[in-house]
C-alpha positions as a Markdown table, in Angstrom:
| # | Residue | x | y | z |
|---|---|---|---|---|
| 1 | Unk | -56.4 | 18.4 | -75.7 |
| 2 | Unk | -57.8 | 16.4 | -72.8 |
| 3 | Unk | -61.6 | 15.7 | -72.9 |
| 4 | Unk | -63.5 | 17.9 | -70.4 |
| 5 | Unk | -64.4 | 16.0 | -67.2 |
| 6 | Unk | -67.9 | 15.0 | -66.6 |
| 7 | Unk | -70.1 | 16.7 | -63.9 |
| 8 | Unk | -69.6 | 14.0 | -61.3 |
| 9 | Unk | -65.9 | 13.9 | -61.8 |
| 10 | Unk | -65.5 | 17.7 | -61.4 |
| 11 | Unk | -67.6 | 17.7 | -58.2 |
| 12 | Unk | -65.2 | 15.2 | -56.7 |
| 13 | Unk | -61.8 | 15.9 | -58.2 |
| 14 | Unk | -61.8 | 19.8 | -58.4 |
| 15 | Unk | -59.9 | 20.7 | -55.3 |
| 16 | Unk | -57.4 | 23.4 | -54.2 |
| 17 | Unk | -53.8 | 22.4 | -54.0 |
| 18 | Unk | -52.5 | 20.3 | -51.1 |
| 19 | Unk | -50.2 | 21.6 | -48.4 |
| 20 | Unk | -46.8 | 20.2 | -47.4 |
| 21 | Unk | -48.7 | 17.3 | -45.6 |
| 22 | Unk | -50.1 | 16.1 | -49.0 |
| 23 | Unk | -53.6 | 15.5 | -47.6 |
| 24 | Unk | -56.1 | 13.6 | -49.7 |
| 25 | Unk | -59.1 | 15.6 | -48.5 |
| 26 | Unk | -59.0 | 19.4 | -48.5 |
| 27 | Unk | -58.1 | 20.7 | -45.0 |
| 28 | Unk | -60.0 | 23.3 | -43.1 |
| 29 | Unk | -58.6 | 26.8 | -43.2 |
| 30 | Unk | -60.1 | 28.2 | -40.0 |
| 31 | Unk | -58.3 | 31.5 | -39.9 |
| 32 | Unk | -59.6 | 35.0 | -40.0 |
| 33 | Unk | -56.5 | 36.5 | -41.8 |
| 34 | Unk | -53.4 | 35.5 | -43.7 |
| 35 | Unk | -49.7 | 36.5 | -43.4 |
| 36 | Unk | -47.1 | 37.7 | -45.8 |
| 37 | Unk | -43.3 | 37.2 | -46.3 |
| 38 | Unk | -42.6 | 41.0 | -46.4 |
| 39 | Unk | -44.1 | 44.5 | -46.6 |
| 40 | Unk | -44.0 | 44.5 | -50.4 |
| 41 | Unk | -46.0 | 41.3 | -50.8 |
| 42 | Unk | -48.5 | 42.6 | -48.3 |
| 43 | Unk | -48.9 | 45.9 | -50.2 |
| 44 | Unk | -49.3 | 44.1 | -53.5 |
| 45 | Unk | -51.9 | 41.8 | -52.1 |
| 46 | Unk | -54.0 | 44.7 | -50.7 |
| 47 | Unk | -53.5 | 46.5 | -54.0 |
| 48 | Unk | -54.9 | 43.5 | -56.0 |
| 49 | Unk | -51.6 | 43.2 | -57.9 |
| 50 | Unk | -51.1 | 39.6 | -56.8 |
| 51 | Unk | -53.5 | 36.8 | -56.0 |
| 52 | Unk | -53.2 | 36.3 | -52.3 |
| 53 | Unk | -55.7 | 35.8 | -49.5 |
| 54 | Unk | -56.1 | 38.7 | -47.2 |
| 55 | Unk | -59.0 | 38.1 | -44.9 |
| 56 | Unk | -61.6 | 35.4 | -44.8 |
| 57 | Unk | -64.4 | 37.9 | -45.2 |
| 58 | Unk | -62.9 | 38.6 | -48.6 |
| 59 | Unk | -61.6 | 35.1 | -49.6 |
| 60 | Unk | -60.5 | 31.8 | -48.1 |
| 61 | Unk | -59.2 | 28.6 | -49.7 |
| 62 | Unk | -62.3 | 26.7 | -48.5 |
| 63 | Unk | -64.8 | 29.1 | -49.9 |
| 64 | Unk | -62.8 | 29.4 | -53.1 |
| 65 | Unk | -62.9 | 25.7 | -53.7 |
| 66 | Unk | -66.7 | 25.7 | -53.2 |
| 67 | Unk | -67.2 | 28.6 | -55.5 |
| 68 | Unk | -64.9 | 27.1 | -58.2 |
| 69 | Unk | -66.9 | 23.9 | -58.1 |
| 70 | Unk | -70.2 | 25.7 | -58.5 |
| 71 | Unk | -68.8 | 27.8 | -61.3 |
| 72 | Unk | -67.7 | 24.7 | -63.2 |
| 73 | Unk | -71.1 | 23.0 | -62.7 |
| 74 | Unk | -73.0 | 26.1 | -63.8 |
| 75 | Unk | -70.5 | 27.1 | -66.6 |
| 76 | Unk | -70.0 | 30.5 | -64.9 |
| 77 | Unk | -67.1 | 32.8 | -65.1 |
| 78 | Unk | -66.9 | 33.8 | -61.4 |
| 79 | Unk | -68.8 | 33.6 | -58.1 |
| 80 | Unk | -69.1 | 34.6 | -54.4 |
| 81 | Unk | -70.2 | 32.5 | -51.5 |
| 82 | Unk | -72.5 | 33.8 | -48.8 |
| 83 | Unk | -73.6 | 33.0 | -45.3 |
| 84 | Unk | -77.1 | 32.0 | -46.4 |
| 85 | Unk | -79.3 | 31.8 | -49.5 |
| 86 | Unk | -81.1 | 35.0 | -48.6 |
| 87 | Unk | -77.7 | 36.8 | -48.1 |
| 88 | Unk | -76.9 | 35.8 | -51.7 |
| 89 | Unk | -80.3 | 37.0 | -52.9 |
| 90 | Unk | -80.2 | 40.4 | -51.1 |
| 91 | Unk | -76.5 | 41.1 | -51.8 |
| 92 | Unk | -77.0 | 40.5 | -55.5 |
| 93 | Unk | -79.8 | 43.0 | -55.6 |
| 94 | Unk | -78.1 | 45.5 | -53.4 |
| 95 | Unk | -74.8 | 45.4 | -55.3 |
| 96 | Unk | -76.3 | 45.8 | -58.8 |
| 97 | Unk | -79.4 | 48.0 | -58.3 |
| 98 | Unk | -79.6 | 51.7 | -57.6 |
| 99 | Unk | -82.4 | 54.1 | -56.5 |
| 100 | Unk | -85.0 | 54.4 | -59.2 |
| 101 | Unk | -84.4 | 50.9 | -60.7 |
| 102 | Unk | -87.1 | 48.4 | -61.2 |
| 103 | Unk | -87.0 | 44.6 | -61.0 |
| 104 | Unk | -89.3 | 42.5 | -63.1 |
| 105 | Unk | -90.0 | 39.3 | -61.1 |
| 106 | Unk | -92.2 | 36.3 | -61.4 |
| 107 | Unk | -94.9 | 36.3 | -58.6 |
| 108 | Unk | -94.1 | 32.8 | -57.4 |
| 109 | Unk | -90.9 | 33.2 | -55.4 |
| 110 | Unk | -89.7 | 32.3 | -51.9 |
| 111 | Unk | -91.5 | 34.2 | -49.1 |
| 112 | Unk | -88.4 | 36.0 | -47.8 |
| 113 | Unk | -87.6 | 37.2 | -51.3 |
| 114 | Unk | -91.1 | 38.7 | -51.4 |
| 115 | Unk | -90.3 | 40.5 | -48.2 |
| 116 | Unk | -87.1 | 41.9 | -49.7 |
| 117 | Unk | -89.0 | 43.2 | -52.7 |
| 118 | Unk | -92.0 | 44.6 | -50.9 |
| 119 | Unk | -90.6 | 46.0 | -47.7 |
| 120 | Unk | -86.8 | 46.4 | -47.9 |
| 121 | Unk | -85.8 | 47.5 | -51.4 |
| 122 | Unk | -88.6 | 50.2 | -51.5 |
| 123 | Unk | -86.7 | 52.0 | -48.7 |
| 124 | Unk | -84.0 | 52.8 | -51.4 |
| 125 | Unk | -86.6 | 53.6 | -54.1 |
| 126 | Unk | -86.1 | 50.3 | -55.8 |
| 127 | Unk | -89.4 | 48.9 | -57.1 |
| 128 | Unk | -90.6 | 45.5 | -58.3 |
| 129 | Unk | -93.0 | 44.7 | -61.1 |
| 130 | Unk | -94.6 | 41.3 | -60.7 |
| 131 | Unk | -95.5 | 39.1 | -63.7 |
| 132 | Unk | -97.2 | 35.8 | -64.1 |
| 133 | Unk | -94.6 | 33.1 | -64.7 |
| 134 | Unk | -97.1 | 31.1 | -66.8 |
| 135 | Unk | -98.2 | 33.9 | -69.0 |
| 136 | Unk | -95.1 | 35.2 | -70.7 |
| 137 | Unk | -97.2 | 37.0 | -73.3 |
| 138 | Unk | -97.8 | 39.8 | -70.8 |
| 139 | Unk | -94.2 | 40.2 | -69.8 |
| 140 | Unk | -93.4 | 42.9 | -72.3 |
| 141 | Unk | -96.0 | 45.1 | -70.7 |
| 142 | Unk | -93.9 | 45.1 | -67.5 |
| 143 | Unk | -90.8 | 46.5 | -69.2 |
| 144 | Unk | -90.3 | 50.2 | -68.5 |
| 145 | Unk | -87.3 | 52.7 | -68.8 |
| 146 | Unk | -86.3 | 52.0 | -65.2 |
| 147 | Unk | -86.3 | 48.2 | -65.7 |
| 148 | Unk | -82.8 | 46.9 | -64.8 |
| 149 | Unk | -83.2 | 43.2 | -63.7 |
| 150 | Unk | -85.3 | 40.2 | -64.4 |
| 151 | Unk | -85.6 | 37.7 | -61.6 |
| 152 | Unk | -87.2 | 34.2 | -61.6 |
| 153 | Unk | -87.3 | 30.9 | -59.8 |
| 154 | Unk | -87.7 | 27.8 | -62.0 |
| 155 | Unk | -89.1 | 25.5 | -60.7 |
| 156 | Unk | -90.8 | 27.9 | -58.3 |
| 157 | Unk | -91.3 | 27.5 | -54.6 |
| 158 | Unk | -93.6 | 26.0 | -53.6 |
| 159 | Unk | -95.9 | 25.5 | -56.6 |
| 160 | Unk | -93.1 | 24.0 | -58.9 |
| 161 | Unk | -94.1 | 26.0 | -62.0 |
| 162 | Unk | -91.5 | 26.6 | -64.7 |
| 163 | Unk | -90.6 | 29.1 | -67.4 |
| 164 | Unk | -88.9 | 28.5 | -70.7 |
| 165 | Unk | -85.3 | 29.5 | -70.0 |
| 166 | Unk | -84.4 | 29.8 | -73.7 |
| 167 | Unk | -87.3 | 32.2 | -74.3 |
| 168 | Unk | -86.4 | 34.1 | -71.1 |
| 169 | Unk | -82.8 | 34.5 | -72.1 |
| 170 | Unk | -83.8 | 36.0 | -75.4 |
| 171 | Unk | -86.4 | 38.3 | -73.7 |
| 172 | Unk | -83.8 | 39.6 | -71.2 |
| 173 | Unk | -81.2 | 40.2 | -74.0 |
| 174 | Unk | -83.8 | 42.0 | -76.2 |
| 175 | Unk | -84.8 | 44.3 | -73.3 |
| 176 | Unk | -81.2 | 44.8 | -71.9 |
| 177 | Unk | -82.1 | 43.2 | -68.5 |
| 178 | Unk | -79.8 | 41.4 | -66.1 |
| 179 | Unk | -81.3 | 37.9 | -65.9 |
| 180 | Unk | -81.0 | 36.3 | -62.5 |
| 181 | Unk | -82.2 | 32.8 | -62.0 |
| 182 | Unk | -82.7 | 31.1 | -58.6 |
| 183 | Unk | -81.7 | 27.5 | -59.5 |
| 184 | Unk | -82.2 | 26.1 | -56.0 |
| 185 | Unk | -84.9 | 23.5 | -56.8 |
| 186 | Unk | -83.1 | 22.1 | -59.8 |
| 187 | Unk | -79.5 | 22.4 | -58.7 |
| 188 | Unk | -76.8 | 22.6 | -61.4 |
| 189 | Unk | -77.0 | 18.8 | -61.8 |
| 190 | Unk | -80.5 | 19.0 | -63.4 |
| 191 | Unk | -80.4 | 22.5 | -65.0 |
| 192 | Unk | -77.8 | 25.2 | -66.0 |
| 193 | Unk | -79.6 | 28.5 | -66.7 |
| 194 | Unk | -76.4 | 30.2 | -68.0 |
| 195 | Unk | -76.6 | 27.9 | -71.1 |
| 196 | Unk | -79.9 | 29.6 | -71.9 |
| 197 | Unk | -78.8 | 33.2 | -71.4 |
| 198 | Unk | -78.9 | 33.8 | -67.6 |
| 199 | Unk | -76.3 | 36.4 | -66.4 |
| 200 | Unk | -76.3 | 35.2 | -62.8 |
| 201 | Unk | -77.5 | 32.1 | -61.0 |
| 202 | Unk | -78.3 | 32.0 | -57.3 |
| 203 | Unk | -78.4 | 28.9 | -55.0 |
| 204 | Unk | -79.5 | 28.5 | -51.4 |
| 205 | Unk | -76.8 | 25.9 | -50.7 |
| 206 | Unk | -78.6 | 25.2 | -47.5 |
| 207 | Unk | -81.0 | 23.0 | -49.5 |
| 208 | Unk | -80.1 | 20.2 | -52.0 |
| 209 | Unk | -76.4 | 21.3 | -52.3 |
| 210 | Unk | -75.8 | 20.5 | -48.6 |
| 211 | Unk | -78.4 | 17.8 | -48.7 |
| 212 | Unk | -78.4 | 16.9 | -45.0 |
| 213 | Unk | -79.8 | 20.0 | -43.2 |
| 214 | Unk | -76.5 | 20.7 | -41.5 |
| 215 | Unk | -75.3 | 24.2 | -42.5 |
| 216 | Unk | -76.5 | 27.4 | -44.1 |
| 217 | Unk | -75.0 | 28.8 | -47.2 |
| 218 | Unk | -75.6 | 30.7 | -50.5 |
| 219 | Unk | -73.8 | 31.4 | -53.7 |
| 220 | Unk | -74.1 | 33.7 | -56.7 |
| 221 | Unk | -72.2 | 32.8 | -59.9 |
| 222 | Unk | -72.2 | 34.1 | -63.5 |
| 223 | Unk | -70.7 | 37.0 | -65.5 |
| 224 | Unk | -67.4 | 38.2 | -64.0 |
| 225 | Unk | -68.2 | 41.9 | -64.5 |
| 226 | Unk | -71.4 | 41.5 | -62.4 |
| 227 | Unk | -69.8 | 39.2 | -59.8 |
| 228 | Unk | -67.0 | 41.8 | -59.4 |
| 229 | Unk | -69.6 | 44.3 | -58.3 |
| 230 | Unk | -71.2 | 41.8 | -56.0 |
| 231 | Unk | -67.8 | 40.9 | -54.5 |
| 232 | Unk | -67.0 | 44.6 | -53.9 |
| 233 | Unk | -70.3 | 45.1 | -52.1 |
| 234 | Unk | -69.9 | 42.0 | -50.1 |
| 235 | Unk | -66.3 | 42.6 | -49.2 |
| 236 | Unk | -67.3 | 45.7 | -47.3 |
| 237 | Unk | -70.7 | 44.6 | -46.0 |
| 238 | Unk | -69.7 | 41.2 | -44.6 |
| 239 | Unk | -72.3 | 38.5 | -45.7 |
| 240 | Unk | -69.4 | 36.0 | -46.4 |
| 241 | Unk | -69.7 | 32.2 | -46.0 |
| 242 | Unk | -67.7 | 30.7 | -43.1 |
| 243 | Unk | -64.7 | 28.5 | -44.1 |
| 244 | Unk | -66.2 | 25.6 | -42.2 |
| 245 | Unk | -69.5 | 25.8 | -44.0 |
| 246 | Unk | -67.7 | 26.1 | -47.3 |
| 247 | Unk | -65.7 | 22.9 | -46.5 |
| 248 | Unk | -68.9 | 21.0 | -45.7 |
| 249 | Unk | -70.7 | 22.2 | -48.8 |
| 250 | Unk | -67.7 | 21.4 | -51.1 |
| 251 | Unk | -67.7 | 17.9 | -49.7 |
| 252 | Unk | -71.5 | 17.7 | -50.2 |
| 253 | Unk | -71.1 | 18.5 | -53.9 |
| 254 | Unk | -69.1 | 15.2 | -54.3 |
| 255 | Unk | -72.4 | 13.3 | -53.7 |
| 256 | Unk | -74.8 | 15.8 | -55.4 |
| 257 | Unk | -75.3 | 13.7 | -58.5 |
| 258 | Unk | -76.1 | 10.4 | -56.8 |
| 259 | Unk | -78.3 | 12.1 | -54.3 |
| 260 | Unk | -80.3 | 14.0 | -56.9 |
| 261 | Unk | -80.8 | 10.8 | -58.9 |
| 262 | Unk | -82.5 | 9.2 | -55.9 |
| 263 | Unk | -84.4 | 12.4 | -54.9 |
| 264 | Unk | -85.8 | 12.6 | -58.5 |
| 265 | Unk | -86.6 | 8.8 | -58.6 |
| 266 | Unk | -88.5 | 8.9 | -55.3 |
| 267 | Unk | -90.3 | 12.2 | -56.1 |
| 268 | Unk | -91.6 | 10.9 | -59.4 |
| 269 | Unk | -92.9 | 7.7 | -57.7 |
| 270 | Unk | -94.6 | 9.7 | -54.9 |
| 271 | Unk | -96.2 | 12.1 | -57.5 |
| 272 | Unk | -97.5 | 9.1 | -59.4 |
| 273 | Unk | -98.9 | 7.6 | -56.2 |
| 274 | Unk | -100.6 | 10.9 | -55.3 |
| 275 | Unk | -102.0 | 11.4 | -58.7 |
| 276 | Unk | -103.7 | 8.0 | -58.6 |
| 277 | Unk | -105.2 | 8.7 | -55.1 |
| 278 | Unk | -108.8 | 9.8 | -54.9 |
| 279 | Unk | -108.2 | 11.8 | -51.8 |
| 280 | Unk | -106.0 | 14.3 | -53.7 |
| 281 | Unk | -107.4 | 17.2 | -55.8 |
| 282 | Unk | -104.3 | 17.8 | -57.9 |
| 283 | Unk | -100.6 | 17.1 | -58.1 |
| 284 | Unk | -97.7 | 19.1 | -59.6 |
| 285 | Unk | -94.4 | 17.7 | -60.4 |
| 286 | Unk | -92.3 | 18.8 | -63.5 |
| 287 | Unk | -91.9 | 15.3 | -64.9 |
| 288 | Unk | -95.5 | 14.3 | -64.6 |
| 289 | Unk | -97.2 | 14.5 | -68.1 |
| 290 | Unk | -100.1 | 16.3 | -66.4 |
| 291 | Unk | -97.8 | 19.3 | -65.4 |
| 292 | Unk | -98.8 | 22.4 | -67.4 |
| 293 | Unk | -95.1 | 23.0 | -68.4 |
| 294 | Unk | -94.2 | 19.3 | -68.8 |
| 295 | Unk | -92.6 | 19.8 | -72.3 |
| 296 | Unk | -90.6 | 22.8 | -71.0 |
| 297 | Unk | -89.4 | 20.6 | -68.1 |
| 298 | Unk | -88.3 | 17.8 | -70.4 |
| 299 | Unk | -86.4 | 20.3 | -72.6 |
| 300 | Unk | -84.4 | 22.1 | -70.0 |
| 301 | Unk | -84.2 | 19.7 | -67.0 |
| 302 | Unk | -82.6 | 16.3 | -67.0 |
| 303 | Unk | -85.0 | 15.1 | -64.3 |
| 304 | Unk | -87.9 | 16.6 | -62.3 |
| 305 | Unk | -86.2 | 17.5 | -59.0 |
| 306 | Unk | -87.0 | 16.5 | -55.5 |
| 307 | Unk | -90.1 | 18.6 | -54.7 |
| 308 | Unk | -93.8 | 17.6 | -55.2 |
| 309 | Unk | -96.8 | 19.8 | -54.4 |
| 310 | Unk | -100.4 | 18.7 | -54.2 |
| 311 | Unk | -103.8 | 19.8 | -53.0 |
| 312 | Unk | -105.5 | 17.6 | -50.5 |
| 313 | Unk | -109.3 | 17.3 | -50.6 |
| 314 | Unk | -110.9 | 18.9 | -47.6 |
| 315 | Unk | -108.9 | 22.2 | -47.7 |
| 316 | Unk | -107.1 | 23.8 | -44.8 |
| 317 | Unk | -108.5 | 21.8 | -42.0 |
| 318 | Unk | -107.9 | 18.5 | -43.7 |
| 319 | Unk | -104.4 | 19.6 | -44.5 |
| 320 | Unk | -103.7 | 20.3 | -40.8 |
| 321 | Unk | -105.0 | 16.9 | -39.9 |
| 322 | Unk | -102.8 | 15.3 | -42.6 |
| 323 | Unk | -99.7 | 17.0 | -41.2 |
| 324 | Unk | -100.6 | 15.9 | -37.6 |
| 325 | Unk | -100.9 | 12.3 | -38.8 |
| 326 | Unk | -97.4 | 12.2 | -40.4 |
| 327 | Unk | -95.3 | 9.7 | -38.5 |
| 328 | Unk | -91.9 | 9.2 | -40.2 |
| 329 | Unk | -91.5 | 12.3 | -42.4 |
| 330 | Unk | -90.4 | 15.6 | -40.8 |
| 331 | Unk | -92.5 | 18.6 | -40.3 |
| 332 | Unk | -90.2 | 21.6 | -40.9 |
| 333 | Unk | -89.9 | 24.5 | -43.4 |
| 334 | Unk | -86.6 | 23.4 | -44.9 |
| 335 | Unk | -86.2 | 21.3 | -48.1 |
| 336 | Unk | -83.5 | 19.4 | -49.9 |
| 337 | Unk | -82.7 | 17.2 | -47.0 |
| 338 | Unk | -81.9 | 13.5 | -47.1 |
| 339 | Unk | -85.0 | 13.2 | -44.9 |
| 340 | Unk | -88.4 | 13.7 | -46.4 |
| 341 | Unk | -90.0 | 16.9 | -45.3 |
| 342 | Unk | -93.7 | 17.9 | -45.3 |
| 343 | Unk | -94.7 | 21.6 | -45.2 |
| 344 | Unk | -97.9 | 23.7 | -45.4 |
| 345 | Unk | -96.6 | 26.9 | -47.2 |
| 346 | Unk | -99.7 | 29.0 | -46.5 |
| 347 | Unk | -99.0 | 28.9 | -42.7 |
| 348 | Unk | -95.2 | 28.7 | -42.7 |
| 349 | Unk | -92.8 | 29.7 | -45.6 |
| 350 | Unk | -95.3 | 32.1 | -47.2 |
| 351 | Unk | -97.4 | 33.1 | -44.2 |
| 352 | Unk | -96.2 | 36.8 | -44.4 |
| 353 | Unk | -97.8 | 37.2 | -47.8 |
| 354 | Unk | -101.4 | 38.4 | -47.8 |
| 355 | Unk | -104.1 | 35.8 | -48.8 |
| 356 | Unk | -104.6 | 37.7 | -52.1 |
| 357 | Unk | -100.8 | 37.5 | -52.8 |
| 358 | Unk | -100.8 | 33.8 | -52.1 |
| 359 | Unk | -103.8 | 33.1 | -54.3 |
| 360 | Unk | -102.1 | 34.9 | -57.2 |
| 361 | Unk | -99.2 | 32.5 | -57.1 |
| 362 | Unk | -101.4 | 29.4 | -56.6 |
| 363 | Unk | -100.5 | 29.0 | -52.9 |
| 364 | Unk | -103.9 | 27.8 | -51.9 |
| 365 | Unk | -104.9 | 26.7 | -48.4 |
| 366 | Unk | -104.9 | 23.0 | -49.4 |
| 367 | Unk | -101.4 | 23.1 | -50.9 |
| 368 | Unk | -98.9 | 20.7 | -49.3 |
| 369 | Unk | -95.3 | 20.7 | -50.3 |
| 370 | Unk | -93.2 | 17.6 | -49.9 |
| 371 | Unk | -89.4 | 17.6 | -50.3 |
| 372 | Unk | -88.9 | 14.0 | -51.1 |
| 373 | Unk | -85.9 | 12.5 | -49.3 |
| 374 | Unk | -83.6 | 9.5 | -49.7 |
| 375 | Unk | -85.5 | 7.0 | -47.6 |
| 376 | Unk | -86.9 | 3.9 | -49.3 |
| 377 | Unk | -89.8 | 5.0 | -51.5 |
| 378 | Unk | -92.1 | 2.3 | -50.0 |
| 379 | Unk | -91.6 | 3.8 | -46.6 |
| 380 | Unk | -92.3 | 7.4 | -47.8 |
| 381 | Unk | -95.5 | 6.3 | -49.6 |
| 382 | Unk | -96.6 | 4.3 | -46.6 |
| 383 | Unk | -96.3 | 7.3 | -44.3 |
| 384 | Unk | -98.1 | 9.6 | -46.7 |
| 385 | Unk | -100.8 | 7.0 | -47.3 |
| 386 | Unk | -101.5 | 6.4 | -43.6 |
| 387 | Unk | -101.7 | 10.1 | -43.0 |
| 388 | Unk | -104.2 | 10.5 | -45.8 |
| 389 | Unk | -106.3 | 7.7 | -44.4 |
| 390 | Unk | -106.2 | 8.9 | -40.8 |
| 391 | Unk | -106.9 | 12.5 | -41.7 |
| 392 | Unk | -110.0 | 11.7 | -43.7 |
């Protein structure tokens, strides 16, 4: 038997078959529908008796190639690609949950996911029980007869906290919960939650998977029986990824490994610089020994990722001045770009949370999140350093 290909090779060499033109790079399939040789073939395709594309809202060669790559990287059985990361998140919940179900979720999650939990799902009598990611000893108290799903981000957005995935997988199995892990910050290159017992893994492909801030996309992969339900829901409700975006994202995966290597290298150096700077109160980065879950990070991640969070001395007003003094880095709410991005979560990505909700997940007024890009690290540090000096 041939040896399994390495991650980097799969990302580059896993492609759909060529056409009669024998193209080297996968072509774009910009079509809404597909044709058939005769009525019987068309009937069999719609009946699911043969594997044929029907309509690009259901499937498309470009989206299938992208999904197949993510499945290989995450060691998943099946998957479905969505128009955005939040489409993947919401559709996963909507497909698998029913009225009366309860989700157990860590508190520290993306702001829009909080909105789904707190304002949208309650319309259908689906509730959420929040737990502290860092205090797993209290999680059993959250389990109730209506508990159906366990949802976490690790590392979390924006405070880069972690949970022990091996412990989490065993906990979910013991309590008969569907374990869903948002793996956006780590990417499948640094961490594969399915190895530890996750049933489903979600990515906002808009972030590190695209890597250049060009397109939106999301994907959910995992157990085939669960993905089949997600597919059935999405086939009718229409949150599908466009073929063009799938083509871009599949090409992006070819460079994911080399990009993440540089993101992680730069992020660690920036975190070390910030930790040594007397204008900073605290720094959190998974591969800093000072991180509260450093040992967990080293056990389940191959590197620390591309996001650093820190608290600047002087609180909110100093933080505003710091952002206003940034020259090279970008001020935007995105992350995972080739360009370094500086964000103030309290006033942007998590602004819709109440102040009490933000404090419970350590999103304090002085917190700055930096998505560390691929520029030369000396230039990133120089820009951050001058902004610190000029905002003092």
